[in-house]
TIZASE-57167 format. One record per residue: residue number from 1; chain; x, z, y of N, C-alpha, C in turn. Coordinates in Angstrom, 1 decimal, always signed. Atoms other than C-alpha are relative to their C-alpha. Example, Ala and Ser with C-alpha at 12.3 -4.5 7.8 and 13.67 -1.06 7.14 Angstrom:
<rs>
@k=1; c=A; n_u=+0.9; n_w=+0.0; n_v=-1.2; ca_u=+12.3; ca_w=+7.8; ca_v=-4.5; c_u=+0.9; c_w=+0.0; c_v=+1.2
@k=2; c=A; n_u=-0.9; n_w=+0.0; n_v=-1.1; ca_u=+13.7; ca_w=+7.1; ca_v=-1.1; c_u=-0.8; c_w=+0.8; c_v=+1.1
</rs>
This chain:
<rs>
@k=1; c=A; n_u=-1.0; n_w=+0.9; n_v=+0.6; ca_u=-3.6; ca_w=+81.7; ca_v=+52.2; c_u=-0.5; c_w=-0.6; c_v=-1.3
@k=2; c=A; n_u=+0.5; n_w=+0.5; n_v=+1.2; ca_u=-5.4; ca_w=+81.4; ca_v=+48.9; c_u=-1.0; c_w=-1.1; c_v=+0.2
@k=3; c=A; n_u=+1.0; n_w=+1.1; n_v=-0.3; ca_u=-8.2; ca_w=+79.4; ca_v=+50.5; c_u=+0.7; c_w=-1.3; c_v=+0.4
@k=4; c=A; n_u=-0.7; n_w=+1.2; n_v=-0.4; ca_u=-5.7; ca_w=+77.0; ca_v=+52.0; c_u=+0.6; c_w=-0.7; c_v=-1.2
@k=5; c=A; n_u=-0.5; n_w=+0.6; n_v=+1.2; ca_u=-4.0; ca_w=+76.5; ca_v=+48.7; c_u=-1.1; c_w=-0.6; c_v=-0.9
@k=6; c=A; n_u=+1.1; n_w=+0.6; n_v=+0.8; ca_u=-7.3; ca_w=+76.0; ca_v=+46.9; c_u=-0.5; c_w=-1.3; c_v=+0.6
@k=7; c=A; n_u=+0.4; n_w=+1.2; n_v=-0.6; ca_u=-8.3; ca_w=+73.4; ca_v=+49.4; c_u=+1.0; c_w=-1.1; c_v=-0.2
@k=8; c=A; n_u=-1.0; n_w=+1.0; n_v=+0.3; ca_u=-5.0; ca_w=+71.6; ca_v=+49.0; c_u=-0.1; c_w=-0.5; c_v=-1.5
@k=9; c=A; n_u=+0.1; n_w=+0.3; n_v=+1.4; ca_u=-5.4; ca_w=+71.7; ca_v=+45.2; c_u=-1.2; c_w=-0.9; c_v=-0.3
@k=10; c=A; n_u=+1.2; n_w=+0.8; n_v=+0.2; ca_u=-8.9; ca_w=+70.4; ca_v=+45.4; c_u=+0.1; c_w=-1.4; c_v=+0.5
@k=11; c=A; n_u=-0.2; n_w=+1.3; n_v=-0.5; ca_u=-8.0; ca_w=+67.5; ca_v=+47.6; c_u=+0.9; c_w=-0.8; c_v=-0.8
@k=12; c=A; n_u=-1.0; n_w=+0.7; n_v=+0.8; ca_u=-5.0; ca_w=+66.6; ca_v=+45.5; c_u=-0.7; c_w=-0.4; c_v=-1.4
@k=13; c=A; n_u=+0.6; n_w=+0.4; n_v=+1.3; ca_u=-7.1; ca_w=+66.7; ca_v=+42.3; c_u=-1.0; c_w=-1.1; c_v=+0.2
@k=14; c=A; n_u=+0.9; n_w=+1.0; n_v=-0.3; ca_u=-9.8; ca_w=+64.6; ca_v=+43.9; c_u=+0.7; c_w=-1.4; c_v=+0.2
@k=15; c=A; n_u=-0.8; n_w=+1.3; n_v=-0.2; ca_u=-7.2; ca_w=+62.0; ca_v=+45.0; c_u=+0.6; c_w=-0.5; c_v=-1.3
@k=16; c=A; n_u=-0.6; n_w=+0.4; n_v=+1.2; ca_u=-5.5; ca_w=+62.0; ca_v=+41.7; c_u=-1.0; c_w=-0.6; c_v=-1.0
@k=17; c=A; n_u=+1.0; n_w=+0.6; n_v=+0.9; ca_u=-8.8; ca_w=+61.2; ca_v=+39.8; c_u=-0.2; c_w=-1.4; c_v=+0.3
@k=18; c=A; n_u=+0.2; n_w=+1.4; n_v=-0.4; ca_u=-8.9; ca_w=+57.9; ca_v=+41.7; c_u=+1.3; c_w=-0.8; c_v=-0.2
@k=19; c=A; n_u=-1.3; n_w=+0.8; n_v=+0.0; ca_u=-5.2; ca_w=+56.9; ca_v=+41.8; c_u=+0.7; c_w=+0.1; c_v=-1.4
@k=20; c=A; n_u=-0.7; n_w=-0.1; n_v=+1.3; ca_u=-3.9; ca_w=+58.1; ca_v=+38.4; c_u=-0.5; c_w=-1.0; c_v=-1.0
@k=21; c=A; n_u=+0.5; n_w=+1.1; n_v=+0.9; ca_u=-6.2; ca_w=+55.8; ca_v=+36.3; c_u=+0.5; c_w=-1.4; c_v=+0.4
@k=22; c=A; n_u=-0.4; n_w=+1.3; n_v=-0.4; ca_u=-5.3; ca_w=+52.8; ca_v=+38.4; c_u=+1.5; c_w=-0.2; c_v=-0.2
@k=23; c=A; n_u=-1.4; n_w=+0.1; n_v=+0.2; ca_u=-1.6; ca_w=+53.5; ca_v=+38.3; c_u=+0.4; c_w=-0.1; c_v=-1.5
@k=24; c=A; n_u=-0.2; n_w=+0.0; n_v=+1.4; ca_u=-1.7; ca_w=+54.2; ca_v=+34.6; c_u=-0.4; c_w=-1.4; c_v=-0.6
@k=25; c=A; n_u=+0.4; n_w=+1.3; n_v=+0.4; ca_u=-3.6; ca_w=+50.9; ca_v=+34.1; c_u=+1.0; c_w=-1.1; c_v=+0.3
@k=26; c=A; n_u=-1.1; n_w=+1.0; n_v=-0.4; ca_u=-1.0; ca_w=+48.9; ca_v=+36.0; c_u=+1.2; c_w=+0.1; c_v=-0.8
@k=27; c=A; n_u=-1.2; n_w=-0.3; n_v=+0.8; ca_u=+1.8; ca_w=+50.5; ca_v=+34.1; c_u=-0.2; c_w=-0.5; c_v=-1.5
@k=28; c=A; n_u=+0.3; n_w=+0.3; n_v=+1.4; ca_u=+0.2; ca_w=+50.0; ca_v=+30.7; c_u=-0.2; c_w=-1.5; c_v=-0.3
@k=29; c=A; n_u=+0.2; n_w=+1.4; n_v=+0.1; ca_u=-0.7; ca_w=+46.4; ca_v=+31.3; c_u=+1.4; c_w=-0.8; c_v=-0.2
@k=30; c=A; n_u=-1.3; n_w=+0.6; n_v=+0.2; ca_u=+3.1; ca_w=+45.6; ca_v=+31.3; c_u=+0.3; c_w=+0.0; c_v=-1.5
@k=31; c=A; n_u=-0.4; n_w=-0.1; n_v=+1.5; ca_u=+3.3; ca_w=+46.7; ca_v=+27.6; c_u=-1.1; c_w=-0.4; c_v=-0.9
@k=32; c=A; n_u=+1.1; n_w=+0.4; n_v=+0.8; ca_u=-0.2; ca_w=+46.0; ca_v=+26.3; c_u=-0.8; c_w=-1.1; c_v=+0.8
@k=33; c=A; n_u=+0.9; n_w=+1.1; n_v=-0.7; ca_u=-2.0; ca_w=+42.7; ca_v=+27.2; c_u=-1.4; c_w=+0.4; c_v=+0.0
@k=34; c=A; n_u=+1.4; n_w=-0.2; n_v=+0.0; ca_u=-5.6; ca_w=+42.6; ca_v=+28.0; c_u=-0.6; c_w=-0.4; c_v=-1.3
@k=35; c=A; n_u=+0.4; n_w=+0.2; n_v=+1.3; ca_u=-7.1; ca_w=+43.0; ca_v=+24.6; c_u=-1.4; c_w=-0.6; c_v=+0.0
@k=36; c=A; n_u=+1.4; n_w=+0.4; n_v=+0.0; ca_u=-10.8; ca_w=+42.5; ca_v=+25.5; c_u=-0.3; c_w=-1.1; c_v=+0.9
@k=37; c=A; n_u=+0.4; n_w=+1.2; n_v=-0.8; ca_u=-10.8; ca_w=+39.1; ca_v=+27.0; c_u=-1.1; c_w=-0.8; c_v=-0.7
@k=38; c=A; n_u=+1.2; n_w=+0.6; n_v=+0.7; ca_u=-13.4; ca_w=+38.0; ca_v=+24.4; c_u=-1.2; c_w=+0.8; c_v=+0.3
@k=39; c=A; n_u=+1.2; n_w=-0.8; n_v=-0.4; ca_u=-16.7; ca_w=+39.1; ca_v=+25.9; c_u=-0.8; c_w=+0.4; c_v=-1.2
@k=40; c=A; n_u=+0.9; n_w=-0.3; n_v=+1.2; ca_u=-18.6; ca_w=+38.9; ca_v=+22.6; c_u=+0.6; c_w=+1.1; c_v=-0.8
@k=41; c=A; n_u=-0.7; n_w=-1.1; n_v=+0.8; ca_u=-16.0; ca_w=+41.1; ca_v=+20.8; c_u=-0.2; c_w=+1.3; c_v=+0.7
@k=42; c=A; n_u=+0.1; n_w=-1.2; n_v=-0.8; ca_u=-16.1; ca_w=+43.6; ca_v=+23.6; c_u=-1.5; c_w=+0.6; c_v=-0.1
@k=43; c=A; n_u=+1.4; n_w=-0.5; n_v=+0.1; ca_u=-19.9; ca_w=+43.8; ca_v=+23.6; c_u=-0.4; c_w=+0.5; c_v=-1.4
@k=44; c=A; n_u=+0.2; n_w=-0.5; n_v=+1.3; ca_u=-19.9; ca_w=+44.1; ca_v=+19.8; c_u=+0.6; c_w=+1.4; c_v=-0.3
@k=45; c=A; n_u=-0.6; n_w=-1.3; n_v=+0.1; ca_u=-17.5; ca_w=+47.0; ca_v=+19.9; c_u=-0.7; c_w=+1.1; c_v=+0.7
@k=46; c=A; n_u=+0.8; n_w=-1.0; n_v=-0.7; ca_u=-19.4; ca_w=+48.8; ca_v=+22.6; c_u=-1.3; c_w=+0.3; c_v=-0.6
@k=47; c=A; n_u=+1.3; n_w=-0.2; n_v=+0.6; ca_u=-22.7; ca_w=+48.3; ca_v=+20.9; c_u=+0.1; c_w=+0.8; c_v=-1.3
@k=48; c=A; n_u=-0.2; n_w=-0.8; n_v=+1.2; ca_u=-21.3; ca_w=+49.7; ca_v=+17.7; c_u=+0.4; c_w=+1.4; c_v=+0.2
@k=49; c=A; n_u=-0.4; n_w=-1.4; n_v=-0.3; ca_u=-19.9; ca_w=+52.8; ca_v=+19.4; c_u=-1.1; c_w=+0.7; c_v=+0.8
@k=50; c=A; n_u=+1.1; n_w=-0.7; n_v=-0.8; ca_u=-23.0; ca_w=+53.5; ca_v=+21.6; c_u=-0.8; c_w=+1.0; c_v=-0.8
@k=51; c=A; n_u=+0.8; n_w=-1.1; n_v=+0.7; ca_u=-25.0; ca_w=+55.4; ca_v=+18.8; c_u=+0.8; c_w=+1.3; c_v=-0.2
@k=52; c=A; n_u=-0.8; n_w=-1.2; n_v=+0.1; ca_u=-22.1; ca_w=+57.8; ca_v=+18.4; c_u=+0.1; c_w=+0.8; c_v=+1.3
@k=53; c=A; n_u=+0.1; n_w=-0.7; n_v=-1.3; ca_u=-22.1; ca_w=+58.5; ca_v=+22.1; c_u=-1.3; c_w=+0.7; c_v=+0.2
@k=54; c=A; n_u=+1.3; n_w=-0.6; n_v=-0.2; ca_u=-25.8; ca_w=+59.1; ca_v=+22.1; c_u=-0.1; c_w=+1.3; c_v=-1.0
@k=55; c=A; n_u=+0.0; n_w=-1.1; n_v=+0.9; ca_u=-25.4; ca_w=+61.4; ca_v=+19.0; c_u=+0.8; c_w=+1.2; c_v=+0.6
@k=56; c=A; n_u=-0.8; n_w=-1.1; n_v=-0.6; ca_u=-22.7; ca_w=+63.4; ca_v=+20.8; c_u=-0.8; c_w=+0.6; c_v=+1.2
@k=57; c=A; n_u=+0.8; n_w=-0.5; n_v=-1.1; ca_u=-24.9; ca_w=+63.7; ca_v=+23.9; c_u=-1.2; c_w=+0.9; c_v=-0.5
@k=58; c=A; n_u=+1.1; n_w=-0.8; n_v=+0.5; ca_u=-27.9; ca_w=+64.9; ca_v=+21.9; c_u=+0.5; c_w=+1.3; c_v=-0.7
@k=59; c=A; n_u=-0.5; n_w=-1.2; n_v=+0.6; ca_u=-25.8; ca_w=+67.4; ca_v=+19.9; c_u=+0.4; c_w=+1.0; c_v=+1.0
@k=60; c=A; n_u=-0.4; n_w=-0.9; n_v=-1.1; ca_u=-24.4; ca_w=+68.8; ca_v=+23.1; c_u=-1.2; c_w=+0.7; c_v=+0.6
@k=61; c=A; n_u=+1.3; n_w=-0.6; n_v=-0.6; ca_u=-27.9; ca_w=+69.3; ca_v=+24.6; c_u=-0.6; c_w=+1.0; c_v=-0.9
@k=62; c=A; n_u=+0.6; n_w=-1.0; n_v=+1.0; ca_u=-29.2; ca_w=+70.9; ca_v=+21.4; c_u=+0.8; c_w=+1.3; c_v=-0.1
@k=63; c=A; n_u=-0.8; n_w=-1.2; n_v=+0.1; ca_u=-26.3; ca_w=+73.3; ca_v=+21.3; c_u=-0.2; c_w=+0.9; c_v=+1.3
@k=64; c=A; n_u=+0.3; n_w=-0.8; n_v=-1.3; ca_u=-26.9; ca_w=+74.3; ca_v=+25.0; c_u=-1.3; c_w=+0.7; c_v=-0.1
@k=65; c=A; n_u=+1.4; n_w=-0.6; n_v=+0.1; ca_u=-30.6; ca_w=+74.8; ca_v=+24.3; c_u=+0.0; c_w=+1.2; c_v=-1.0
@k=66; c=A; n_u=-0.1; n_w=-1.0; n_v=+1.0; ca_u=-29.8; ca_w=+76.9; ca_v=+21.2; c_u=+0.6; c_w=+1.3; c_v=+0.6
@k=67; c=A; n_u=-0.6; n_w=-1.1; n_v=-0.7; ca_u=-27.5; ca_w=+79.1; ca_v=+23.3; c_u=-0.9; c_w=+0.7; c_v=+0.9
@k=68; c=A; n_u=+1.0; n_w=-0.6; n_v=-0.9; ca_u=-30.2; ca_w=+79.6; ca_v=+25.9; c_u=-1.0; c_w=+0.8; c_v=-0.7
@k=69; c=A; n_u=+1.0; n_w=-0.7; n_v=+0.7; ca_u=-32.8; ca_w=+80.5; ca_v=+23.4; c_u=+0.5; c_w=+1.2; c_v=-0.7
@k=70; c=A; n_u=-0.6; n_w=-1.2; n_v=+0.7; ca_u=-30.5; ca_w=+82.8; ca_v=+21.4; c_u=+0.3; c_w=+1.2; c_v=+1.0
@k=71; c=A; n_u=-0.2; n_w=-1.0; n_v=-1.0; ca_u=-29.6; ca_w=+84.7; ca_v=+24.6; c_u=-1.2; c_w=+0.7; c_v=+0.4
@k=72; c=A; n_u=+1.3; n_w=-0.6; n_v=-0.4; ca_u=-33.2; ca_w=+85.2; ca_v=+25.5; c_u=-0.7; c_w=+0.8; c_v=-1.1
@k=73; c=A; n_u=+0.7; n_w=-0.7; n_v=+1.1; ca_u=-34.5; ca_w=+86.2; ca_v=+22.1; c_u=+0.8; c_w=+1.0; c_v=-0.7
@k=74; c=A; n_u=-0.8; n_w=-1.0; n_v=+0.7; ca_u=-31.6; ca_w=+88.1; ca_v=+20.8; c_u=+0.9; c_w=+0.7; c_v=+1.0
@k=75; c=A; n_u=-0.8; n_w=-0.6; n_v=-1.1; ca_u=-30.3; ca_w=+90.6; ca_v=+23.4; c_u=+1.4; c_w=+0.4; c_v=-0.4
@k=76; c=A; n_u=-1.3; n_w=-0.5; n_v=+0.4; ca_u=-27.4; ca_w=+91.7; ca_v=+21.3; c_u=+1.0; c_w=-1.2; c_v=+0.0
@k=77; c=A; n_u=-0.9; n_w=+1.2; n_v=-0.1; ca_u=-26.0; ca_w=+88.1; ca_v=+21.6; c_u=+0.8; c_w=+0.1; c_v=+1.3
@k=78; c=A; n_u=-0.8; n_w=-0.1; n_v=-1.3; ca_u=-24.9; ca_w=+89.0; ca_v=+25.2; c_u=+1.3; c_w=+0.7; c_v=-0.2
@k=79; c=A; n_u=-1.2; n_w=-0.7; n_v=+0.3; ca_u=-22.4; ca_w=+91.5; ca_v=+23.9; c_u=+0.9; c_w=-0.8; c_v=-0.8
@k=80; c=A; n_u=-0.9; n_w=+0.8; n_v=+0.8; ca_u=-21.1; ca_w=+89.0; ca_v=+21.4; c_u=+0.6; c_w=-1.1; c_v=+0.9
@k=81; c=A; n_u=-0.5; n_w=+1.1; n_v=-0.9; ca_u=-20.7; ca_w=+86.4; ca_v=+24.2; c_u=+1.2; c_w=+0.5; c_v=+0.8
@k=82; c=A; n_u=-1.0; n_w=-0.5; n_v=-0.9; ca_u=-18.6; ca_w=+88.6; ca_v=+26.4; c_u=+1.1; c_w=+0.8; c_v=-0.7
@k=83; c=A; n_u=-1.0; n_w=-0.6; n_v=+0.7; ca_u=-16.6; ca_w=+90.2; ca_v=+23.7; c_u=-0.2; c_w=+1.5; c_v=+0.0
@k=84; c=A; n_u=+0.1; n_w=-1.5; n_v=+0.1; ca_u=-16.2; ca_w=+93.9; ca_v=+22.7; c_u=+0.7; c_w=+0.6; c_v=+1.3
@k=85; c=A; n_u=-0.6; n_w=-0.7; n_v=-1.2; ca_u=-15.7; ca_w=+96.1; ca_v=+25.8; c_u=-0.2; c_w=-0.8; c_v=+1.3
@k=86; c=A; n_u=+0.1; n_w=+0.8; n_v=-1.2; ca_u=-16.6; ca_w=+93.3; ca_v=+28.2; c_u=-1.5; c_w=-0.3; c_v=+0.3
@k=87; c=A; n_u=+1.4; n_w=+0.2; n_v=-0.2; ca_u=-20.4; ca_w=+93.7; ca_v=+28.3; c_u=-0.3; c_w=+0.3; c_v=+1.5
@k=88; c=A; n_u=+0.4; n_w=-0.2; n_v=-1.3; ca_u=-21.9; ca_w=+93.3; ca_v=+31.7; c_u=-1.0; c_w=+1.1; c_v=+0.1
@k=89; c=A; n_u=+1.0; n_w=-1.1; n_v=-0.2; ca_u=-23.9; ca_w=+96.2; ca_v=+33.1; c_u=-1.1; c_w=-0.5; c_v=+0.9
@k=90; c=A; n_u=+1.2; n_w=+0.5; n_v=-0.8; ca_u=-27.0; ca_w=+94.3; ca_v=+34.3; c_u=-1.3; c_w=+0.5; c_v=-0.5
</rs>
């Protein structure tokens, strides 16, 4: 029963990731007109925001690498990660 429910949930979530943004876009266009009809303005805004996106990506990768390095070099970090009393017996 749990497998059937998980399959139904997965299919519904997959379907909603495609239909929900389209439905929301159609609904919001009634209240907010198309703001970015100036191509130059849109390109300027996107090019000014792009460095912040790259910075966030690099910061995320650095934090993931720091976590991997800390877990390998500092064995006591494993107990910190899982919380007190939840340490794996591996």
